[in-house]
C-alpha positions in Angstrom: -30.0 29.1 167.1 -28.3 26.9 169.8 -30.2 23.5 170.5 -31.7 23.0 173.9 -28.8 20.7 174.7 -25.8 23.1 173.8 -23.6 24.6 176.6 -24.1 28.2 176.8 -20.8 28.4 178.7 -18.8 27.3 176.0 -20.7 28.9 173.1 -22.4 31.7 174.6 -25.7 33.1 173.7 -26.9 33.0 170.2 -26.8 36.8 169.2 -29.1 36.3 166.0 -32.1 35.5 168.5 -31.3 37.9 171.2 -34.5 39.7 171.1 -36.5 36.4 171.0 -40.2 36.8 172.3 -40.2 36.1 176.0 -43.8 36.6 177.0 -46.6 34.0 177.9 -47.8 31.7 175.1 -49.6 28.6 174.9 -53.5 28.0 175.1 -55.8 30.9 175.1 -58.2 32.1 177.7 -61.2 31.3 175.5 -60.0 27.6 174.9 -59.1 27.1 178.6 -62.6 28.3 179.8 -63.8 25.0 178.2 -61.1 22.8 178.4 -62.9 21.0 181.2 -66.1 20.1 179.2 -65.3 17.5 176.2 -68.3 18.7 174.0 -67.8 22.2 174.9 -64.1 21.7 173.5 -65.5 20.0 170.6 -67.7 22.7 169.8 -65.0 25.5 170.1 -62.8 23.8 167.3 -66.0 22.4 165.2 -68.8 25.0 166.0 -72.2 24.3 165.9 -72.4 26.2 162.4 -70.2 23.8 160.7 -72.5 20.9 161.5 -75.5 22.7 160.5 -73.5 23.4 157.3 -72.7 19.8 156.8 -76.3 18.9 157.1 -77.3 21.5 154.2 -74.5 20.5 152.0 -75.9 16.7 152.5 -79.5 17.6 151.6 -78.2 19.3 148.6 -76.5 16.1 147.3 -79.2 14.0 148.2 -81.7 15.1 145.3 -78.4 15.6 143.2 -77.7 11.8 143.4 -81.4 10.2 143.3 -81.0 9.5 139.4 -77.9 7.5 139.6 -78.9 5.7 142.8 -82.2 4.9 141.4 -80.7 3.2 138.4 -78.2 1.5 140.5 -81.3 0.3 142.8 -82.9 -1.1 139.5 -79.9 -2.8 138.1 -79.6 -4.7 141.4 -83.1 -5.6 141.4 -82.8 -7.0 137.9 -79.7 -9.0 139.0 -81.2 -10.7 141.7 -84.1 -11.9 140.0 -87.0 -10.5 142.0 -89.4 -8.1 141.5 -88.1 -4.9 139.6 -89.7 -1.6 140.4 -90.7 1.2 138.3 -87.7 3.6 137.9 -90.0 6.7 138.8 -91.3 4.7 141.8 -87.8 4.3 143.1 -87.1 7.8 142.5 -90.2 8.9 144.7 -89.3 6.5 147.4 -85.8 8.1 147.7 -87.2 11.6 147.5 -89.5 10.9 150.1 -86.9 10.4 153.2 -86.7 13.3 155.6 -84.0 15.7 155.6 -80.8 15.3 157.5 -80.5 17.6 160.7 -77.3 18.6 162.0 -77.5 16.8 165.4 -77.9 13.7 163.5 -74.7 14.6 161.6 -73.2 14.9 165.0 -74.7 11.7 166.5 -73.2 9.8 163.6 -69.8 10.9 164.3 -70.2 10.1 167.7 -71.2 6.7 166.7 -68.0 6.3 164.4 -65.9 7.4 167.1 -67.7 4.6 169.6 -66.9 2.1 166.7 -63.1 3.3 166.6 -62.8 2.9 170.3 -64.6 -0.7 170.4 -64.8 -2.2 167.0 -66.5 -5.4 166.0 -64.7 -7.4 163.4 -67.9 -8.5 161.8 -68.7 -5.0 160.5 -70.5 -1.7 161.4 -73.7 -3.4 161.1 -73.1 -5.6 163.9 -73.5 -2.8 166.3 -77.1 -3.0 165.9 -77.4 -6.7 166.4 -79.8 -7.9 168.9 -77.6 -10.7 169.7 -74.5 -10.2 171.9 -71.1 -10.2 170.0 -68.4 -11.2 172.6 -68.5 -8.8 175.5 -70.2 -6.3 173.8 -73.9 -5.6 174.9 -76.3 -6.0 171.9 -78.0 -3.4 169.8 -76.1 -0.5 171.7 -76.0 1.6 168.7 -79.9 1.5 168.3 -80.5 3.7 171.4 -79.3 6.3 169.6 -80.0 5.8 165.8 -81.8 3.2 163.5 -79.5 1.6 161.5 -81.4 2.6 158.1 -81.1 6.2 159.3 -77.5 5.7 160.1 -76.5 4.3 156.7 -78.9 6.9 154.9 -77.0 9.6 156.4 -73.5 8.0 155.8 -74.6 7.3 152.3 -75.3 11.0 151.7 -72.9 13.2 153.8 -71.2 16.0 152.0 -69.2 18.9 153.3 -69.4 21.1 150.0 -71.5 21.2 146.7 -70.2 18.9 144.1 -71.6 21.4 141.7 -69.7 24.1 142.6 -67.0 25.4 139.9 -64.2 25.0 142.5 -65.0 21.3 142.9 -62.8 20.6 139.6 -59.9 22.8 140.8 -59.6 22.3 144.5 -58.5 18.6 145.0 -59.7 18.8 148.7 -62.8 20.6 147.7 -64.9 17.7 149.4 -63.4 18.5 152.9 -62.7 22.4 152.2 -65.2 23.6 154.6 -63.9 21.6 157.3 -60.5 22.6 156.8 -61.2 26.1 156.7 -62.9 26.0 160.1 -60.2 24.0 161.5 -57.5 26.5 160.1 -59.1 29.4 162.1 -60.2 27.7 165.1 -56.9 25.8 165.8 -55.1 29.3 165.5 -57.3 31.2 167.9 -56.8 28.3 170.7 -53.1 28.8 171.0 -51.0 31.9 171.4 -47.9 31.9 169.0 -45.0 30.5 170.9 -41.2 32.2 170.2 -40.3 28.9 168.9 -42.0 27.5 165.8 -41.4 24.1 163.9 -42.1 23.8 160.3 -42.4 20.2 159.5 -44.3 17.8 157.4 -46.8 15.4 158.5 -49.1 12.4 157.1 -52.7 12.4 157.7 -53.3 8.5 157.8 -55.9 7.5 154.8 -56.0 4.3 152.7 -59.4 5.3 151.0 -58.8 4.9 147.2 -61.6 7.7 147.0 -58.8 10.1 148.3 -57.1 12.0 145.4 -54.4 13.4 147.8 -53.2 9.9 148.9 -49.7 9.5 148.8 -47.4 6.4 149.6 -44.6 7.0 152.2 -42.8 3.7 153.0 -41.0 5.4 156.0 -43.9 6.6 157.6 -45.8 4.4 160.4 -48.8 4.9 157.9 -47.8 4.1 154.6 -50.7 5.7 152.9 -52.1 9.3 153.7 -52.2 12.8 152.9 -49.2 14.9 153.4 -49.3 18.3 154.9 -46.8 20.9 155.9 -47.4 22.2 159.5 -46.4 25.1 161.6 -46.4 23.9 165.3 -45.3 24.8 168.5 -41.8 23.4 169.0 -42.3 22.6 172.6 -45.8 21.2 172.5 -46.2 20.3 169.0 -49.7 22.1 168.8 -50.6 22.6 165.3 -51.4 26.4 164.3 -51.7 26.0 161.0 -50.8 23.4 158.0 -50.9 23.9 154.2 -51.2 21.2 151.6 -48.3 20.9 149.0 -50.8 19.8 146.3 -52.5 23.0 146.4 -51.8 25.9 143.8 -51.6 28.4 146.4 -49.2 26.3 148.7 -46.5 29.2 148.3 -49.0 31.6 149.3 -49.9 29.3 152.3 -46.3 29.4 153.5 -46.0 33.2 153.4 -49.4 33.2 155.4 -47.8 31.6 158.0 -45.6 34.4 158.8 -48.5 36.5 160.4 -48.7 33.8 163.2 -44.8 34.4 163.7 -45.2 38.1 163.7 
């Protein structure tokens, strides 16, 4: 196929792609209908059902982790040399916390985005400080959620069930529900273009808890998760991505053909 810079008067058209699709492509009517509303656009790609499911899985993980957390709290109390609570009392205290609601998960994500846009070097807890930090107003995050509730949700937030048999075979099981939803919503948001780019991309992640993290010295972000993407060659809109470390990677590449036609 000729490149965009080829001179057709010298080389002529490429007969291999003589019947290339020449219809309309790009954003679908469904996504254009919500394009001017940021919140509606967010819910288009990450529907309310996903947030509700995250809340359910987080509440499932909460009782699963209580025994281990209770022992850790008691160990810290012993190390501190102060009063040491009975293990049963600690468990009952942890078990008495209210369940996480879907709107609270969404609010936590919003606060994380706000911190990304206007970070405080002292740490995220400084956003609840009653004293001004630089030019930032005091205790802005406290208007939306208490600090204790925020860190409780952050500590128990889960997207999938750790007890599932798939947790031991799928290296991305912890984020699998989110990945599956994004695969569907990004595909429905774009009419497939005539020219598709197959390329690799890196999702930045330095966390040592990420089992798919790789190091690549040639990338702007040295650490991250490598994926292969099928994207519009003109707009770079990602329609589908597959993971090279999945057992079904080969199947995933063949699945891309249904978007090509």
